[in-house]
N, C-alpha and C positions, 0 to 999 in steps of 0.2 A: 430372530428379527434382524433385518438389515442395519449394518453400522450406518450412522447419520453422519454425513460429510457437508460441511460448511463451505458453500461456493460464495466467495468474494468476487465482485466486479470492480476492478479499477478502472473508472469511467474515462478519464481524460489525461491524467497525468501532467507533468511540467516540461517535458521535452518538445522540441520543434518538430511536431508531427503534422500539424493542420494541414499543410500543403501535401502531404503524402498520402492522406486518405480523407476525403470529404466527410466521412462519417464521424470523425473525432469532433465532440461537441466543444463549443467555445464559449456560448454566453451562458448566462445564469440558467435561463429558460431551456436552453438546449442541454445543458449538463444535468438538470434535474429531471428532464423528460427522459433523457437517455439512462439516467439512473432509475428511474420508475419502470421504464420497459425492461431493464435487466432484471429488476426484482419480479416483475410479473413473469419473465422467463425461467426463473428458479434461482435467482441469487439470493441468498439470505443477507448479505452485507453488501453494501455499496461505499466504495472507497473514493473519496471526492477531493480533487483539486479544483481551483478555481484559475480561469484565464482572463485576460484583458479582452473585452468584446470587440475593440477595434483591431488591435494587432494579432490577437490569438496567442500572444506570448503568457508564460506563466505568471501568475499575480498572487499577492497576499492581501488584497484590498478586502477590508471588512465587510463592506457593503455588498460585494460580490458573494461572499460566504452567507451573509444574512438572507440575500435574495434566494439563492440556490437552496440552503437548508430549509427556509420557508416554504418554497415550492414543495419540496419533498415531503415535509411534514403536513402541509395542509392537503395533501392528497389523501385518498382512501386506501393507499397501498401500504401495507406493513412491510418494513424493512429496517434493519439496523444500520444507522448512519456512522460512517467512519470518516473523519476529517483528517487530512494530512497536517502534518507539522514540518515537512521537510523542507519548504521553501525558506530561503534565508540562510542556508548553510555553506553556500558556495563561494570559494575565493580563487582568485587567479593571480598569484604573485607574479611580478615582472621579473625577467630573467637578470637585467642589469641592476634594477632597484626592485627588491622584492615588495616594497611598499607602493610600487606603481602598479595598481591593481589594473588587471585587464579585463576583456569582455568575459562574461559569465559570472562575474562578483555580484553576489547578492548577500553577502555576510552581513548579519544584523544580530541584535540581542535576542536571547531566547525568550525574554518576556513579550517581544513583539512577535515571534514566531508562533506563540501559542494563544495569543490575545483572542482569537476568533474561537478558540475552544472554550476559554473561560467565560466568554459571553454566550455561546451557543448551547454548550455542554452536550455534545454528542455522546452516544453510549460508547463510542471507541474513538480513539485517535491514534495515528501512526507516532511512533518515536523511533528515528533512524539511529540505531546504536552502531555508528559507523564514522570512521575518518578514513577516507580513501580517495585515490587518483581517478579521474575520469580520463577516457581516452579520446582521440580524435572524433570520434563518432559523435560525441556531444560538443565539448568546448575546451577540453585541457585543464579544467578547473579541479580544485581539490574540495570534496565534500568534508567539512570539518564539524565534528560533534564531541566536544572534549568532556571528559568526566564530570567537571562541575556543571557544564552546561545541562548534560544529561540528568543529572541529578535534580537541578532546580525544575527542569521541565517534568520530570518524573514525579517530584513531590507535589507539584502544582496540580497535575492530573490526579494524584491521588486524593488531594484536598477536594477536588471538584467532583469526585466521584466517577472519573472517566476511566475506562479500562485502555491501558496503552497496548498497541499492537507493536511488539518489538521488532522492528524490521532490521534483520541482520544480513550482512553481504559477503561475511567471511568468517573465519574460525574465531579471530580475535573479538568480533562483534558478539557472537555467542557467549563466549567467556565473560565479556564485560557486562551484557545483559543479565546473565545468571548471577553476577555479583551484585548488580542492582537490586535483584530479587533477594538475594541473601542479606543484604544490608538494610532491607526494609523500604526501599524507595519505590519499589514496584510490587503489588500485592501477588502473593502466591496464588496458583503455581506458575502464572506467566502465559502470554499469548505470543508466540513467535511466528514470524513470517520469513522463511528462508528464501531469499532473493537470490536467484541463479543465473549467471550468464552475462551479467553486468560488467562492463570494463571499469575497473580491474579488480573485481571481486572473485569469489569462488566460481568456478565453471558450472555449466549446466550439465552435469554427469551424474551417474548413480553413485559413484564413489564419494563425490562431494556432498551430495545429500546425505548419504549414510553416516559419514564422518560428522557432519554438523548436528544431524539428529542425536548421536551418540553422546554429544556434548550437553544436550538439553537437560535443565534440572528434572529431576523425577516428578512425573505427573503433569508436566508442562503440556499446554495445548499448542499445535503447530500446524502451519500449513506451509506450502511450497509453491514457487512459481519460476518458470523459465521464460526468458523474452524471446519474441520472434518465433523462429521454427521451433524452439525448444519448449514452447509453452503447453502444447498438448502432451508431448512425452514426459515433462515434468509433473504435469497434472496426474496422469496415469500412475507414474512412479509414487507420487505422494498418497494417492488413494491406497495403492497396494501396500505402503509401509505405515499405514495407520494415520495418516495426516489429512489435512483439508485441503482446498484447492483455491487457487486465485486465477482469474482470467480477466479479459478486458481490454480495450483499446490502449490503455497507457502501456502495456507491455507487448502488445502483438497487433500489428495493422491488418494481418491476413487471416481469413478463414481456412484456406489452404493454399498450397503453393501456386502462386500466380493469380490468386483470387483475393482481392481486398474484401475484408469483413464489412458487410453493410451496416452493420451496428453492433452496439454492445450487447443487445439481446441475442444476436445470432451466435455470438461467442459464448454466451451463457448456456444457450440451448445446446451447443456442442458440448460444453462441459457436462451438463446434466446428462446427455447421452453416455457419455464417457463413465461417469460415476455409476450409473445403473448398469452398463456392460461389465463393470467390474464388481458388481455384486452388492454394491452400497446403494443408499438413498440419499438424496439431497436434503439436507436440514431445512426446515422452515425457519423464519426469523425467530419465532417463539423458541424452537429447540436450540437455535444458535445462541440465544440469550441464557438458556439454561446451561449449556455447555461451558459457556465463557463466564458467566456470572455477572452479566450487564443487567442494567435496569432500563426499562422503556421510558 
């Protein structure tokens, strides 16, 4: 029997990509519809951010999450909902006065970052186990997730019965996430997302993926993705290495070199074909729930 590979579609993200590809969904209706189309194309999980409908910029507005999640849940399409908690972690300290925060600063209390998760109770939500610099491609901010903040958010997720997707961007993140599991803040065995190729984290290389995988706790579930042109190579490498796959317009705006992806569904269809070419089979939402131990 072919191994089941979970395909996650990261639908829109928080980066300023709306002007670069018209397929990037912005409004709650667009985000929900794109997520549902991705599910019908073969994604078992949809990873959801929300945006301000007027500006297209990233948002943490609870009403946008309510509407987006509501539209997904009211449809007849079965899919595992994964809401982000990443927004609200960025800080841009001033050079002369470090407390003179510059553009890109969104830093806020962890309780606010997870308020939508507490109300909407998705099956999965992300937990960025990372403190790292961003490069000029974004805004030169620092993503900050301190251990006390992470413990607070992880404990809340556990209380709510929401499985954290442990997003790790470098070696230290893997080790810290493993410690959260060891100390009981995150249920065993853990679900890791190896995020590769993001400034200034681990590169999207076979060596980086292999080493980060070697540090995972025994029995942990894991997936990996690379951004932009590295999306498909890392997806293939993940399948061949025993992991799961993430695709979507959050990570990559192109279907192939020089061709913008027309939709999230098109990127999912590409991932489905790759998974099958490599001798595996895309997991259904029900199979993904069984693998990850979530509840519908």
